KOLGUDREN-852682 format. One line per field, with one value per residue: residue number from 1; residue in one letter; x, y, z of N, C-alpha, C, CB in turn. Coordinates in nm, 3 decimals, padded with zeros to 5 digits, always signed. Atoms other than C-alpha are relative to their C-alpha. Glycine has a CB too. Layout:
BEGIN
num	c(NUM / ...)
residu	c(A / ...)
nxx	c(X / ...)
nyy	c(Y / ...)
nzz	c(Z / ...)
caxx	c(X / ...)
cayy	c(Y / ...)
cazz	c(Z / ...)
cxx	c(X / ...)
cyy	c(Y / ...)
czz	c(Z / ...)
cbxx	c(X / ...)
cbyy	c(Y / ...)
cbzz	c(Z / ...)
# end
This chain:
BEGIN
num	c(1 / 2 / 3 / 4 / 5 / 6 / 7 / 8 / 9 / 10 / 11 / 12 / 13 / 14 / 15 / 16 / 17 / 18 / 19 / 20 / 21 / 22 / 23 / 24 / 25 / 26 / 27 / 28 / 29 / 30 / 31 / 32 / 33 / 34 / 35 / 36 / 37 / 38 / 39 / 40 / 41 / 42 / 43 / 44 / 45 / 46 / 47 / 48 / 49 / 50 / 51 / 52 / 53 / 54 / 55 / 56 / 57 / 58 / 59 / 60 / 61 / 62 / 63 / 64 / 65 / 66 / 67 / 68 / 69 / 70 / 71 / 72 / 73 / 74 / 75 / 76 / 77 / 78 / 79 / 80 / 81 / 82 / 83 / 84 / 85 / 86 / 87 / 88 / 89 / 90 / 91 / 92 / 93 / 94 / 95 / 96 / 97 / 98 / 99 / 100 / 101 / 102 / 103 / 104 / 105 / 106 / 107 / 108 / 109 / 110 / 111 / 112 / 113 / 114 / 115 / 116 / 117 / 118 / 119 / 120 / 121 / 122 / 123 / 124 / 125 / 126 / 127 / 128 / 129 / 130 / 131 / 132 / 133 / 134 / 135 / 136 / 137 / 138 / 139 / 140 / 141 / 142)
residu	c(M / S / L / S / F / P / W / W / G / Y / A / L / L / S / A / F / F / A / A / L / T / T / I / F / A / K / I / G / V / D / Q / I / S / S / N / L / A / T / A / I / R / T / A / V / V / L / V / M / V / W / G / I / V / I / A / T / G / E / I / G / G / L / G / S / V / P / R / N / V / W / V / F / L / V / L / S / A / L / A / T / G / L / S / W / L / F / Y / F / K / G / L / Q / V / G / R / A / S / Y / V / A / P / I / D / K / T / S / V / A / M / V / L / V / L / A / V / L / F / L / H / E / P / L / T / W / Q / G / A / L / G / T / L / L / I / L / A / G / T / L / V / F / I / L)
nxx	c(+00.084 / -00.081 / +00.038 / -00.110 / +00.041 / -00.087 / +00.040 / +00.122 / +00.111 / +00.039 / +00.059 / +00.136 / +00.082 / +00.021 / +00.100 / +00.129 / +00.052 / +00.028 / +00.130 / +00.100 / +00.000 / +00.083 / +00.141 / +00.044 / -00.004 / +00.112 / +00.119 / -00.020 / +00.011 / +00.134 / +00.083 / -00.081 / -00.099 / -00.116 / -00.108 / +00.027 / -00.023 / -00.145 / -00.050 / +00.036 / -00.085 / -00.137 / -00.008 / +00.002 / -00.131 / -00.098 / +00.011 / -00.034 / -00.143 / -00.075 / +00.024 / -00.090 / -00.137 / -00.015 / +00.013 / -00.117 / -00.117 / -00.078 / +00.008 / -00.133 / -00.080 / +00.046 / -00.103 / -00.118 / +00.033 / -00.082 / +00.073 / +00.042 / +00.110 / +00.117 / +00.041 / +00.066 / +00.124 / +00.099 / +00.043 / +00.084 / +00.127 / +00.075 / +00.048 / +00.106 / +00.117 / +00.060 / +00.054 / +00.123 / +00.103 / +00.049 / +00.062 / +00.133 / +00.085 / +00.032 / +00.100 / +00.126 / +00.069 / -00.011 / +00.020 / -00.118 / -00.060 / -00.077 / -00.101 / -00.106 / -00.100 / -00.080 / -00.091 / -00.104 / -00.102 / -00.117 / -00.099 / -00.078 / -00.073 / -00.112 / -00.106 / -00.069 / -00.070 / -00.109 / -00.109 / -00.056 / -00.054 / -00.069 / -00.093 / +00.029 / -00.007 / +00.124 / -00.006 / +00.108 / +00.117 / +00.056 / +00.059 / +00.120 / +00.099 / +00.051 / +00.090 / +00.120 / +00.079 / +00.064 / +00.100 / +00.109 / +00.075 / +00.082 / +00.109 / +00.092 / +00.076 / +00.070)
nyy	c(-00.118 / -00.120 / -00.096 / -00.025 / -00.037 / +00.059 / +00.137 / +00.003 / -00.029 / +00.129 / +00.081 / -00.049 / +00.044 / +00.144 / +00.017 / -00.044 / +00.100 / +00.121 / -00.022 / +00.018 / +00.142 / +00.069 / -00.034 / +00.058 / +00.146 / +00.043 / -00.005 / +00.093 / +00.142 / +00.021 / +00.096 / +00.104 / +00.058 / -00.085 / +00.044 / -00.057 / -00.144 / -00.020 / +00.027 / -00.114 / -00.111 / +00.028 / -00.016 / -00.144 / -00.053 / +00.051 / -00.078 / -00.139 / -00.018 / +00.027 / -00.115 / -00.107 / +00.041 / -00.012 / -00.142 / -00.076 / +00.054 / +00.079 / +00.141 / +00.039 / +00.047 / +00.132 / +00.102 / -00.019 / +00.021 / +00.110 / +00.119 / -00.014 / -00.096 / +00.080 / +00.086 / -00.078 / -00.056 / +00.109 / +00.022 / -00.114 / +00.017 / +00.107 / -00.057 / -00.095 / +00.077 / +00.057 / -00.111 / -00.044 / +00.103 / -00.002 / -00.130 / +00.000 / +00.092 / -00.071 / -00.103 / +00.064 / +00.056 / -00.089 / -00.144 / -00.068 / -00.080 / +00.092 / +00.069 / -00.093 / -00.026 / +00.119 / +00.009 / -00.103 / +00.041 / +00.035 / -00.105 / +00.044 / +00.120 / -00.045 / -00.054 / +00.114 / +00.076 / -00.083 / +00.007 / +00.136 / +00.048 / -00.106 / -00.060 / -00.141 / -00.030 / -00.012 / -00.118 / -00.003 / -00.054 / +00.111 / +00.096 / -00.062 / -00.008 / +00.135 / +00.030 / -00.082 / +00.058 / +00.122 / -00.042 / -00.061 / +00.107 / +00.065 / -00.091 / +00.006 / +00.125 / +00.036)
nzz	c(+00.000 / +00.008 / -00.104 / -00.091 / -00.134 / -00.102 / -00.033 / -00.080 / +00.091 / +00.059 / -00.107 / -00.023 / +00.114 / -00.019 / -00.107 / +00.052 / +00.093 / -00.079 / -00.063 / +00.106 / +00.031 / -00.099 / +00.021 / +00.126 / -00.011 / -00.085 / +00.085 / +00.110 / -00.037 / -00.055 / +00.075 / +00.065 / -00.092 / -00.024 / +00.090 / +00.132 / -00.012 / -00.003 / +00.135 / +00.084 / -00.043 / +00.040 / +00.145 / +00.029 / -00.043 / +00.096 / +00.123 / -00.028 / -00.026 / +00.124 / +00.087 / -00.045 / +00.034 / +00.145 / +00.036 / -00.045 / +00.065 / -00.094 / +00.040 / +00.046 / -00.113 / -00.044 / +00.024 / -00.084 / -00.142 / -00.054 / -00.047 / -00.140 / -00.002 / +00.040 / -00.113 / -00.103 / +00.054 / +00.005 / -00.138 / -00.035 / +00.070 / -00.068 / -00.126 / +00.036 / +00.039 / -00.121 / -00.077 / +00.064 / -00.016 / -00.138 / -00.024 / +00.063 / -00.076 / -00.124 / +00.031 / +00.036 / -00.116 / -00.116 / +00.019 / +00.053 / -00.107 / -00.084 / +00.081 / +00.041 / -00.104 / -00.026 / +00.114 / -00.014 / -00.095 / +00.081 / -00.023 / -00.117 / +00.041 / +00.085 / -00.085 / -00.063 / +00.104 / +00.051 / -00.098 / +00.001 / +00.127 / +00.075 / -00.098 / -00.020 / -00.144 / -00.077 / -00.085 / -00.099 / +00.069 / +00.077 / -00.094 / -00.056 / +00.108 / +00.021 / -00.112 / +00.014 / +00.109 / -00.052 / -00.099 / +00.074 / +00.067 / -00.104 / -00.032 / +00.113 / +00.015 / -00.124)
caxx	c(+00.000 / +00.124 / -00.050 / +00.191 / +00.099 / +00.296 / +00.283 / +00.006 / -00.207 / -00.202 / -00.277 / -00.581 / -00.707 / -00.659 / -00.861 / -01.138 / -01.170 / -01.148 / -01.445 / -01.639 / -01.539 / -01.706 / -02.031 / -02.053 / -01.957 / -02.216 / -02.485 / -02.334 / -02.335 / -02.699 / -02.838 / -02.546 / -02.283 / -01.986 / -01.751 / -01.919 / -01.914 / -01.541 / -01.479 / -01.664 / -01.475 / -01.143 / -01.214 / -01.295 / -00.977 / -00.775 / -00.903 / -00.867 / -00.509 / -00.382 / -00.546 / -00.346 / -00.023 / -00.077 / -00.187 / +00.120 / +00.358 / +00.475 / +00.395 / +00.750 / +00.892 / +00.711 / +00.997 / +01.253 / +01.075 / +01.317 / +01.213 / +01.209 / +00.981 / +00.742 / +00.739 / +00.649 / +00.393 / +00.223 / +00.219 / +00.078 / -00.189 / -00.288 / -00.313 / -00.519 / -00.753 / -00.808 / -00.855 / -01.118 / -01.302 / -01.323 / -01.408 / -01.697 / -01.829 / -01.806 / -01.998 / -02.259 / -02.336 / -02.247 / -02.286 / -02.048 / -01.994 / -01.858 / -01.672 / -01.477 / -01.323 / -01.216 / -01.068 / -00.874 / -00.697 / -00.472 / -00.301 / -00.193 / -00.095 / +00.120 / +00.308 / +00.389 / +00.481 / +00.693 / +00.892 / +00.936 / +01.006 / +01.115 / +01.311 / +01.138 / +01.183 / +00.911 / +00.856 / +00.646 / +00.415 / +00.370 / +00.306 / +00.060 / -00.115 / -00.149 / -00.300 / -00.540 / -00.649 / -00.717 / -00.898 / -01.103 / -01.200 / -01.319 / -01.525 / -01.681 / -01.784 / -01.888)
cayy	c(+00.000 / +00.348 / +00.519 / +00.681 / +00.691 / +00.643 / +00.286 / +00.377 / +00.515 / +00.176 / +00.011 / +00.236 / +00.164 / -00.207 / -00.178 / +00.016 / -00.240 / -00.526 / -00.372 / -00.350 / -00.711 / -00.825 / -00.639 / -00.747 / -01.106 / -01.135 / -01.031 / -01.252 / -01.578 / -01.540 / -01.763 / -01.978 / -02.200 / -02.029 / -02.241 / -02.128 / -01.768 / -01.797 / -01.947 / -01.661 / -01.403 / -01.571 / -01.579 / -01.208 / -01.127 / -01.344 / -01.160 / -00.817 / -00.866 / -01.030 / -00.743 / -00.495 / -00.694 / -00.702 / -00.336 / -00.217 / -00.429 / -00.630 / -00.961 / -00.962 / -01.028 / -01.359 / -01.563 / -01.420 / -01.512 / -01.722 / -02.072 / -01.991 / -01.694 / -01.929 / -02.163 / -01.888 / -01.728 / -02.065 / -02.123 / -01.773 / -01.845 / -02.169 / -01.987 / -01.712 / -01.966 / -02.143 / -01.809 / -01.703 / -02.036 / -02.027 / -01.656 / -01.698 / -01.999 / -01.800 / -01.514 / -01.755 / -01.907 / -01.617 / -01.245 / -01.027 / -00.811 / -01.119 / -01.291 / -00.983 / -00.894 / -01.253 / -01.262 / -00.946 / -01.123 / -01.223 / -00.889 / -01.021 / -01.354 / -01.175 / -00.993 / -01.319 / -01.502 / -01.207 / -01.218 / -01.597 / -01.645 / -01.307 / -01.210 / -00.874 / -00.696 / -00.724 / -00.384 / -00.306 / -00.108 / -00.412 / -00.642 / -00.398 / -00.341 / -00.717 / -00.758 / -00.471 / -00.624 / -00.956 / -00.783 / -00.577 / -00.890 / -01.053 / -00.744 / -00.757 / -01.121 / -01.140)
cazz	c(+00.000 / -00.072 / +00.221 / +00.460 / +00.828 / +01.147 / +01.282 / +01.526 / +01.242 / +01.072 / +01.408 / +01.461 / +01.111 / +01.180 / +01.502 / +01.326 / +01.047 / +01.299 / +01.480 / +01.154 / +01.083 / +01.403 / +01.337 / +00.972 / +01.055 / +01.333 / +01.087 / +00.814 / +01.012 / +01.109 / +00.833 / +00.712 / +00.869 / +01.024 / +00.809 / +00.486 / +00.607 / +00.679 / +00.334 / +00.164 / +00.369 / +00.293 / -00.081 / -00.081 / +00.117 / -00.123 / -00.431 / -00.269 / -00.148 / -00.469 / -00.659 / -00.450 / -00.502 / -00.878 / -00.898 / -00.705 / -00.913 / -00.613 / -00.786 / -00.926 / -00.580 / -00.548 / -00.692 / -00.450 / -00.126 / +00.084 / +00.191 / +00.565 / +00.495 / +00.312 / +00.612 / +00.857 / +00.626 / +00.575 / +00.951 / +00.998 / +00.736 / +00.908 / +01.241 / +01.075 / +00.920 / +01.251 / +01.428 / +01.175 / +01.189 / +01.568 / +01.571 / +01.328 / +01.519 / +01.841 / +01.678 / +01.548 / +01.886 / +02.119 / +02.163 / +01.963 / +02.271 / +02.453 / +02.170 / +02.056 / +02.394 / +02.454 / +02.103 / +02.186 / +02.470 / +02.183 / +02.255 / +02.595 / +02.440 / +02.180 / +02.453 / +02.633 / +02.311 / +02.190 / +02.513 / +02.494 / +02.123 / +01.984 / +02.295 / +02.310 / +02.643 / +02.906 / +03.062 / +03.365 / +03.132 / +02.907 / +03.202 / +03.358 / +03.025 / +02.978 / +03.324 / +03.258 / +02.926 / +03.098 / +03.387 / +03.143 / +02.951 / +03.274 / +03.356 / +03.008 / +03.022 / +03.386)
cxx	c(+00.089 / -00.044 / +00.117 / -00.052 / +00.109 / -00.054 / -00.132 / -00.122 / -00.050 / -00.068 / -00.143 / -00.094 / -00.030 / -00.109 / -00.139 / -00.061 / -00.026 / -00.135 / -00.112 / -00.013 / -00.092 / -00.148 / -00.053 / -00.006 / -00.116 / -00.129 / +00.010 / -00.016 / -00.138 / -00.076 / +00.079 / +00.100 / +00.120 / +00.116 / -00.018 / +00.024 / +00.149 / +00.061 / -00.029 / +00.090 / +00.143 / +00.019 / +00.003 / +00.134 / +00.108 / +00.000 / +00.045 / +00.152 / +00.084 / -00.021 / +00.091 / +00.144 / +00.025 / -00.002 / +00.123 / +00.129 / +00.089 / +00.003 / +00.137 / +00.089 / -00.033 / +00.109 / +00.121 / -00.028 / +00.080 / -00.087 / -00.048 / -00.114 / -00.129 / -00.053 / -00.078 / -00.127 / -00.109 / -00.050 / -00.092 / -00.138 / -00.086 / -00.057 / -00.113 / -00.128 / -00.072 / -00.062 / -00.134 / -00.112 / -00.059 / -00.071 / -00.142 / -00.095 / -00.040 / -00.105 / -00.136 / -00.078 / +00.001 / -00.027 / +00.131 / +00.071 / +00.074 / +00.115 / +00.117 / +00.100 / +00.086 / +00.100 / +00.117 / +00.099 / +00.123 / +00.110 / +00.090 / +00.084 / +00.120 / +00.114 / +00.081 / +00.082 / +00.117 / +00.119 / +00.068 / +00.074 / +00.077 / +00.099 / -00.018 / -00.001 / -00.139 / +00.016 / -00.112 / -00.127 / -00.070 / -00.069 / -00.129 / -00.111 / -00.064 / -00.098 / -00.130 / -00.090 / -00.075 / -00.108 / -00.121 / -00.086 / -00.090 / -00.118 / -00.107 / -00.089 / -00.070 / -00.115)
cyy	c(+00.125 / +00.107 / +00.018 / +00.056 / -00.044 / -00.139 / -00.004 / +00.037 / -00.127 / -00.088 / +00.045 / -00.038 / -00.149 / -00.025 / +00.039 / -00.105 / -00.133 / +00.013 / -00.018 / -00.148 / -00.076 / +00.026 / -00.065 / -00.152 / -00.052 / -00.003 / -00.108 / -00.147 / -00.034 / -00.112 / -00.107 / -00.055 / +00.091 / -00.039 / +00.058 / +00.151 / +00.031 / -00.022 / +00.117 / +00.119 / -00.019 / +00.019 / +00.148 / +00.064 / -00.041 / +00.084 / +00.144 / +00.018 / -00.030 / +00.112 / +00.116 / -00.032 / +00.017 / +00.148 / +00.082 / -00.052 / -00.084 / -00.148 / -00.052 / -00.055 / -00.139 / -00.107 / +00.012 / -00.016 / -00.119 / -00.112 / +00.016 / +00.101 / -00.070 / -00.082 / +00.082 / +00.067 / -00.106 / -00.030 / +00.113 / -00.012 / -00.107 / +00.050 / +00.099 / -00.073 / -00.060 / +00.109 / +00.045 / -00.102 / +00.001 / +00.131 / +00.003 / -00.094 / +00.063 / +00.107 / -00.061 / -00.045 / +00.093 / +00.144 / +00.063 / +00.079 / -00.086 / -00.063 / +00.093 / +00.029 / -00.122 / -00.020 / +00.097 / -00.032 / -00.051 / +00.105 / -00.040 / -00.122 / +00.036 / +00.052 / -00.114 / -00.077 / +00.079 / -00.001 / -00.136 / -00.035 / +00.105 / +00.074 / +00.151 / +00.028 / +00.007 / +00.118 / -00.006 / +00.054 / -00.111 / -00.102 / +00.056 / +00.009 / -00.135 / -00.038 / +00.079 / -00.051 / -00.123 / +00.034 / +00.061 / -00.103 / -00.071 / +00.087 / -00.005 / -00.124 / -00.044 / +00.096)
czz	c(+00.000 / +00.101 / +00.095 / +00.132 / +00.096 / +00.036 / +00.075 / -00.084 / -00.067 / +00.105 / +00.029 / -00.114 / +00.009 / +00.104 / -00.049 / -00.092 / +00.069 / +00.069 / -00.103 / -00.038 / +00.093 / -00.025 / -00.128 / +00.007 / +00.083 / -00.080 / -00.108 / +00.036 / +00.054 / -00.071 / -00.073 / +00.101 / +00.014 / -00.090 / -00.140 / +00.002 / -00.001 / -00.138 / -00.094 / +00.034 / -00.049 / -00.150 / -00.038 / +00.038 / -00.100 / -00.128 / +00.023 / +00.015 / -00.124 / -00.101 / +00.035 / -00.039 / -00.150 / -00.040 / +00.039 / -00.061 / +00.091 / -00.034 / -00.044 / +00.110 / +00.046 / -00.013 / +00.091 / +00.150 / +00.052 / +00.059 / +00.145 / +00.015 / -00.040 / +00.117 / +00.102 / -00.050 / -00.012 / +00.140 / +00.047 / -00.066 / +00.064 / +00.132 / -00.026 / -00.034 / +00.120 / +00.086 / -00.059 / +00.016 / +00.140 / +00.033 / -00.058 / +00.072 / +00.132 / -00.022 / -00.030 / +00.123 / +00.122 / -00.036 / -00.047 / +00.110 / +00.103 / -00.078 / -00.031 / +00.112 / +00.034 / -00.113 / +00.016 / +00.111 / -00.075 / +00.016 / +00.117 / -00.036 / -00.087 / +00.085 / +00.062 / -00.103 / -00.058 / +00.095 / -00.009 / -00.129 / -00.080 / +00.087 / +00.010 / +00.150 / +00.062 / +00.094 / +00.103 / -00.064 / -00.081 / +00.089 / +00.059 / -00.104 / -00.027 / +00.110 / -00.009 / -00.113 / +00.050 / +00.102 / -00.069 / -00.072 / +00.100 / +00.038 / -00.109 / +00.006 / +00.127 / +00.020)
cbxx	c(-00.096 / -00.007 / -00.126 / +00.102 / -00.137 / +00.009 / +00.107 / +00.013 / +00.042 / +00.123 / +00.086 / +00.002 / +00.071 / +00.131 / +00.038 / +00.014 / +00.097 / +00.112 / -00.007 / +00.036 / +00.140 / +00.037 / -00.017 / +00.092 / +00.132 / -00.015 / -00.016 / +00.133 / +00.105 / -00.080 / -00.083 / +00.073 / +00.045 / +00.042 / +00.005 / -00.146 / -00.064 / +00.066 / -00.061 / -00.150 / -00.002 / +00.039 / -00.118 / -00.116 / +00.036 / -00.028 / -00.145 / -00.071 / +00.044 / -00.042 / -00.145 / -00.011 / +00.025 / -00.113 / -00.124 / +00.009 / +00.080 / -00.053 / -00.102 / +00.067 / -00.016 / -00.122 / +00.045 / +00.058 / -00.154 / +00.095 / +00.089 / +00.120 / +00.029 / +00.035 / +00.123 / +00.094 / +00.026 / +00.062 / +00.123 / +00.068 / +00.025 / +00.090 / +00.115 / +00.044 / +00.039 / +00.105 / +00.099 / +00.024 / +00.059 / +00.116 / +00.084 / +00.011 / +00.072 / +00.124 / +00.047 / +00.025 / +00.063 / +00.135 / -00.049 / -00.039 / -00.108 / -00.090 / -00.063 / -00.061 / -00.069 / -00.091 / -00.075 / -00.063 / -00.054 / -00.039 / -00.069 / -00.093 / -00.093 / -00.047 / -00.059 / -00.101 / -00.097 / -00.049 / -00.055 / -00.110 / -00.110 / -00.101 / +00.144 / -00.136 / +00.073 / -00.032 / -00.009 / +00.040 / +00.040 / +00.108 / +00.100 / +00.032 / +00.063 / +00.115 / +00.070 / +00.038 / +00.092 / +00.104 / +00.062 / +00.054 / +00.096 / +00.084 / +00.052 / +00.077 / +00.092 / +00.096)
cbyy	c(+00.000 / +00.057 / -00.047 / +00.096 / -00.063 / +00.092 / -00.068 / +00.095 / +00.102 / -00.072 / +00.009 / +00.152 / +00.031 / -00.068 / +00.084 / +00.133 / -00.020 / -00.025 / +00.140 / +00.083 / -00.058 / +00.043 / +00.153 / +00.043 / -00.046 / +00.093 / +00.141 / +00.020 / -00.035 / +00.127 / +00.074 / +00.056 / -00.139 / -00.009 / -00.153 / -00.031 / +00.055 / -00.095 / -00.129 / +00.038 / +00.012 / -00.142 / -00.070 / +00.069 / -00.050 / -00.147 / -00.004 / +00.046 / -00.089 / -00.135 / +00.044 / +00.020 / -00.147 / -00.078 / +00.059 / -00.005 / +00.111 / +00.019 / -00.018 / +00.116 / +00.093 / -00.043 / +00.008 / +00.136 / -00.023 / +00.054 / -00.124 / +00.043 / +00.119 / -00.092 / -00.067 / +00.103 / +00.064 / -00.128 / -00.011 / +00.132 / -00.034 / -00.122 / +00.069 / +00.087 / -00.110 / -00.079 / +00.118 / +00.028 / -00.139 / -00.022 / +00.113 / -00.040 / -00.135 / +00.062 / +00.085 / -00.118 / -00.131 / -00.011 / +00.067 / +00.094 / +00.081 / -00.109 / -00.051 / +00.130 / +00.047 / -00.125 / +00.027 / +00.135 / -00.109 / -00.014 / +00.137 / -00.031 / -00.096 / +00.110 / +00.091 / -00.093 / -00.039 / +00.144 / +00.023 / -00.099 / -00.053 / +00.099 / -00.033 / +00.040 / +00.133 / -00.133 / +00.130 / +00.087 / +00.117 / -00.067 / -00.035 / +00.141 / +00.052 / -00.101 / +00.030 / +00.146 / -00.036 / -00.092 / +00.100 / +00.097 / -00.100 / -00.031 / +00.144 / +00.003 / -00.109 / +00.003)
cbzz	c(+00.122 / -00.140 / +00.076 / -00.064 / +00.038 / +00.128 / +00.084 / +00.118 / -00.106 / -00.058 / +00.127 / +00.019 / -00.134 / +00.042 / +00.123 / -00.074 / -00.115 / +00.104 / +00.064 / -00.124 / +00.008 / +00.141 / -00.006 / -00.113 / +00.061 / +00.123 / -00.066 / -00.057 / +00.105 / -00.009 / -00.098 / -00.126 / -00.050 / +00.146 / -00.007 / -00.044 / +00.129 / +00.102 / -00.055 / +00.019 / +00.154 / +00.040 / -00.069 / +00.077 / +00.142 / -00.033 / -00.053 / +00.128 / +00.116 / -00.060 / +00.009 / +00.153 / +00.041 / -00.074 / +00.065 / +00.151 / -00.056 / +00.139 / -00.113 / -00.064 / +00.112 / -00.079 / -00.141 / -00.026 / +00.019 / +00.108 / -00.011 / +00.087 / -00.094 / -00.118 / +00.067 / +00.054 / -00.136 / -00.064 / +00.094 / -00.042 / -00.147 / +00.023 / +00.076 / -00.118 / -00.096 / +00.080 / +00.002 / -00.147 / -00.032 / +00.097 / -00.062 / -00.148 / +00.024 / +00.059 / -00.117 / -00.092 / +00.038 / +00.063 / +00.131 / -00.116 / +00.070 / +00.058 / -00.130 / -00.049 / +00.125 / +00.014 / -00.131 / +00.026 / +00.096 / -00.149 / +00.028 / +00.120 / -00.074 / -00.099 / +00.110 / +00.069 / -00.112 / -00.022 / +00.145 / +00.022 / -00.083 / -00.057 / -00.038 / -00.066 / +00.023 / +00.079 / -00.085 / +00.121 / -00.093 / -00.081 / +00.112 / +00.055 / -00.127 / -00.006 / +00.135 / -00.027 / -00.120 / +00.063 / +00.100 / -00.100 / -00.067 / +00.124 / +00.018 / -00.132 / -00.045 / +00.123)
# end
């Protein structure tokens, strides 16, 4: 993408569209199976993103992707697919206002996994923020 924002601008846009995703998905899984809804969503994302890659001329870089990058991108895709399948099923059988906050505990999980596997520093702010996210999620669902 050729948009130019600071990192937090992209993060806010991501959060906004994630919120819309939840609302649209909750409505979308009302009359069909959550698996079919996920497949439709995935197909649309696939077409949209490949369209962007082709339109921006980035398709030429496909042949130079290193093998280890492929491995981690495939693992990421599998995790994404499983996340979406479980998220849509949760939305189908539960309240969006409960499912979404629990899903967002992934933020706390990322912090822990980043410390363990990426060796990112654990600050007191990060630890406190993680505890607050978890506490806030409990308040939401109780």
